[in-house]
C-alpha positions as CSV (number, residue, x, y, z in Angstrom):
1,M,116.9,97.1,-25.2
2,V,113.8,96.5,-23.1
3,S,111.8,95.3,-26.1
4,D,114.6,92.7,-26.9
5,V,114.6,91.3,-23.4
6,G,110.8,91.2,-23.1
7,P,110.1,88.4,-25.7
8,S,113.2,86.5,-24.4
9,L,111.8,86.4,-20.9
10,T,108.4,85.4,-22.2
11,C,109.9,82.5,-24.1
12,R,111.8,81.3,-21.1
13,K,108.6,81.3,-19.0
14,R,106.9,79.2,-21.7
15,L,109.7,76.6,-22.1
16,P,108.9,74.5,-19.0
17,R,105.3,74.2,-20.0
18,L,106.2,73.2,-23.6
19,F,108.8,70.7,-22.2
20,F,106.3,68.9,-20.1
21,R,103.9,68.6,-23.1
22,L,106.6,66.8,-25.1
23,L,107.3,64.2,-22.4
24,P,106.1,60.7,-23.4
25,M,103.0,59.5,-21.5
26,A,103.7,56.7,-19.1
27,K,102.1,53.4,-20.2
28,S,99.5,52.4,-17.6
29,E,98.2,49.2,-19.2
30,G,99.7,45.8,-20.1
31,R,101.7,44.7,-23.1
32,T,100.3,44.6,-26.6
33,I,101.6,41.9,-28.9
34,T,101.0,41.1,-32.6
35,I,101.1,37.6,-33.8
36,G,101.4,36.7,-37.5
37,I,100.7,33.4,-39.1
38,T,101.8,32.5,-42.6
39,G,101.6,29.3,-44.7
40,A,104.7,27.5,-43.4
41,S,104.0,24.3,-41.5
42,G,103.7,24.7,-37.7
43,A,100.2,26.1,-36.9
44,V,100.4,24.4,-33.5
45,Y,103.2,26.8,-32.6
46,A,100.9,29.8,-33.2
47,Q,98.1,28.0,-31.2
48,S,100.4,27.5,-28.2
49,V,101.6,31.1,-28.4
50,L,98.1,32.5,-28.4
51,R,97.1,30.3,-25.4
52,L,100.0,31.5,-23.3
53,L,99.4,35.2,-24.2
54,E,95.8,34.9,-23.2
55,A,96.9,33.5,-19.9
56,D,99.6,36.0,-19.3
57,T,98.5,38.8,-16.9
58,R,101.2,41.1,-18.3
59,V,99.5,41.1,-21.7
60,S,96.4,43.2,-22.2
61,R,95.9,42.9,-25.9
62,V,96.9,40.6,-28.8
63,F,96.4,41.3,-32.5
64,L,96.3,38.2,-34.7
65,V,97.0,38.5,-38.5
66,A,97.0,35.4,-40.7
67,S,97.8,35.4,-44.4
68,D,95.5,33.5,-46.8
69,A,98.1,30.7,-46.8
70,G,98.1,30.9,-43.0
71,L,94.4,30.4,-42.8
72,R,94.7,27.4,-45.1
73,L,97.4,26.1,-42.9
74,I,95.2,26.4,-39.8
75,S,92.5,24.5,-41.7
76,T,94.8,21.8,-42.8
77,E,96.8,21.2,-39.6
78,L,94.3,22.1,-36.9
79,N,91.0,21.4,-38.7
80,I,89.8,24.9,-37.8
81,V,87.8,26.9,-40.3
82,A,86.1,30.0,-39.0
83,D,85.5,33.7,-39.7
84,L,88.0,36.1,-38.3
85,K,85.9,37.0,-35.2
86,K,85.7,33.3,-34.0
87,L,89.2,32.3,-35.0
88,P,90.9,33.4,-31.7
89,S,88.5,31.5,-29.5
90,L,88.7,28.4,-31.7
91,L,92.5,28.5,-31.7
92,T,92.8,28.9,-27.9
93,G,89.9,26.9,-26.8
94,S,88.8,29.8,-24.6
95,P,86.8,33.1,-24.9
96,A,90.1,34.7,-26.1
97,K,88.9,38.1,-24.8
98,K,92.3,39.7,-25.3
99,T,92.8,38.6,-28.9
100,E,91.5,40.5,-32.0
101,S,91.8,38.9,-35.4
102,L,92.5,41.3,-38.2
103,S,92.1,40.9,-42.0
104,N,95.4,40.7,-43.8
105,K,93.9,42.9,-46.4
106,D,93.1,45.7,-44.0
107,I,96.2,47.8,-44.5
108,G,94.4,50.6,-42.7
109,A,94.3,48.7,-39.4
110,S,95.9,50.3,-36.3
111,I,99.0,48.1,-36.4
112,A,99.9,49.4,-39.8
113,S,101.0,52.6,-38.2
114,G,104.1,53.3,-36.1
115,S,101.9,55.5,-33.8
116,A,99.9,52.4,-32.7
117,A,100.9,51.2,-29.2
118,V,102.3,47.8,-30.0
119,D,105.2,46.4,-27.9
120,A,106.4,43.5,-30.0
121,M,105.6,41.1,-32.9
122,A,106.2,37.5,-33.8
123,I,105.5,35.7,-37.0
124,V,105.0,32.0,-36.2
125,P,105.4,30.1,-38.3
126,C,107.1,32.4,-40.8
127,S,107.4,31.2,-44.4
128,A,110.4,31.8,-46.6
129,G,108.2,33.9,-48.8
130,A,107.1,36.2,-45.9
131,L,110.7,36.4,-44.8
132,G,111.7,37.6,-48.3
133,V,109.0,40.2,-48.4
134,I,110.0,41.6,-45.0
135,A,113.7,41.5,-45.8
136,S,113.0,43.5,-49.0
137,G,110.9,46.1,-47.3
138,I,107.9,45.6,-49.6
139,A,105.1,45.4,-47.0
140,N,102.3,44.6,-49.4
141,D,99.7,43.4,-46.8
142,L,98.9,44.0,-43.2
143,L,101.1,41.2,-41.8
144,T,104.3,42.4,-43.6
145,R,103.4,46.0,-43.0
146,A,103.1,45.4,-39.3
147,A,106.5,43.7,-39.4
148,D,108.0,46.6,-41.3
149,V,106.6,49.0,-38.6
150,C,108.3,47.0,-35.9
151,L,111.6,47.3,-37.7
152,K,111.4,51.0,-38.4
153,E,110.2,51.7,-34.8
154,R,113.0,49.5,-33.4
155,R,110.5,47.2,-31.7
156,P,111.1,43.5,-31.2
157,L,110.3,41.4,-34.2
158,V,110.8,37.6,-34.1
159,L,110.6,35.6,-37.3
160,C,110.1,31.8,-36.7
161,L,111.2,30.5,-40.0
162,R,109.9,27.1,-40.8
163,E,111.8,26.0,-43.9
164,T,114.4,23.3,-44.7
165,P,116.7,22.9,-46.5
166,L,117.7,26.6,-47.0
167,N,119.0,27.9,-50.3
168,R,121.3,30.9,-50.8
169,I,118.3,33.3,-51.2
170,H,116.8,32.2,-47.9
171,L,120.1,32.7,-46.1
172,Q,120.6,36.2,-47.6
173,N,117.1,37.2,-46.7
174,M,117.7,36.0,-43.1
175,L,120.9,38.1,-42.9
176,R,119.1,41.1,-44.4
177,A,116.2,40.8,-41.9
178,H,118.7,40.3,-39.0
179,D,120.7,43.4,-40.0
180,A,117.4,45.4,-40.1
181,G,116.7,44.5,-36.5
182,A,114.7,41.3,-36.6
183,T,115.4,38.2,-34.5
184,L,115.6,35.1,-36.6
185,M,114.4,32.1,-34.5
186,P,113.8,29.1,-36.7
187,A,111.3,26.5,-35.4
188,M,114.0,24.2,-34.0
189,P,112.9,22.4,-30.9
190,A,115.5,21.3,-28.3
191,F,115.9,17.9,-26.7
192,Y,118.4,18.4,-23.9
193,Y,115.7,18.8,-21.3
194,G,114.2,15.4,-21.9
195,P,110.9,16.1,-23.6
196,R,108.3,13.3,-23.3
197,S,105.8,14.4,-25.9
198,V,105.4,16.6,-28.9
199,E,103.5,19.0,-26.7
200,D,106.6,19.4,-24.5
201,L,108.7,20.3,-27.6
202,I,106.2,22.9,-28.7
203,E,105.7,24.4,-25.3
204,Q,109.4,24.9,-24.6
205,F,110.0,26.4,-28.0
206,V,107.1,28.8,-27.5
207,C,108.4,29.8,-24.0
208,R,111.8,30.7,-25.6
209,L,109.9,32.7,-28.2
210,L,107.9,34.7,-25.7
211,A,111.1,35.4,-23.8
212,Q,112.4,37.1,-26.9
213,L,109.3,39.3,-26.8
214,G,110.1,40.3,-23.2
215,L,107.6,37.8,-21.7
216,P,109.7,35.1,-20.0
217,Q,107.5,32.1,-18.8
218,E,107.7,30.2,-15.6
219,K,107.2,27.0,-17.6
220,Q,110.5,27.5,-19.5
221,Y,113.2,25.0,-18.8
222,R,116.5,26.6,-17.8
223,W,119.7,24.7,-18.0
224,K,121.6,24.8,-14.8
225,G,124.7,22.9,-15.9
226,R,125.6,19.3,-15.4
227,K,128.7,17.6,-13.9
228,D,130.4,15.0,-16.0
């Protein structure tokens, strides 16, 4: 009888210590965000996102992944051609100390694993092709793998689709991605706040996007109602 009770008491004494080891560690640093860029038109959206993330004190690190088509888009629409190390600073027009550009071929990068400390991801702009790959769970490069990780880990993933008109396949892929946990946020600027320039349209859309990532911006216009 004594021999049966002995091990049980020993286990009970060890349980509290084991329990504390299993508790998740409190996060002491800022948010980590991944930004993906594909070949759909709208490189200026990504540029604006990166600038705001660099200026946001709540964000400590940004991972940037551009597909080959995304790099071509940046070259075509922004006239920026650079190696991966210089790309963040050229896009933001600043030292971009928070942002690290990763090769889309580097499937062994940290963000390819669910164990990496990433809080959210946005693909802006997101092509219909990238949407289809993500919706199908193929994950054949770093950009789509990082998106797949966000879905499986239940982290915010925002897909800013830039395609029109949409065919049935596009719509089905949007629904499939939505049902898997992604937020579909097509690049559709609003006009009710009276924008005076293209820059206003871009900035307000990007503010809405960052709010979806848990980073609401003071610059975002908020409708307060209007009396007829």
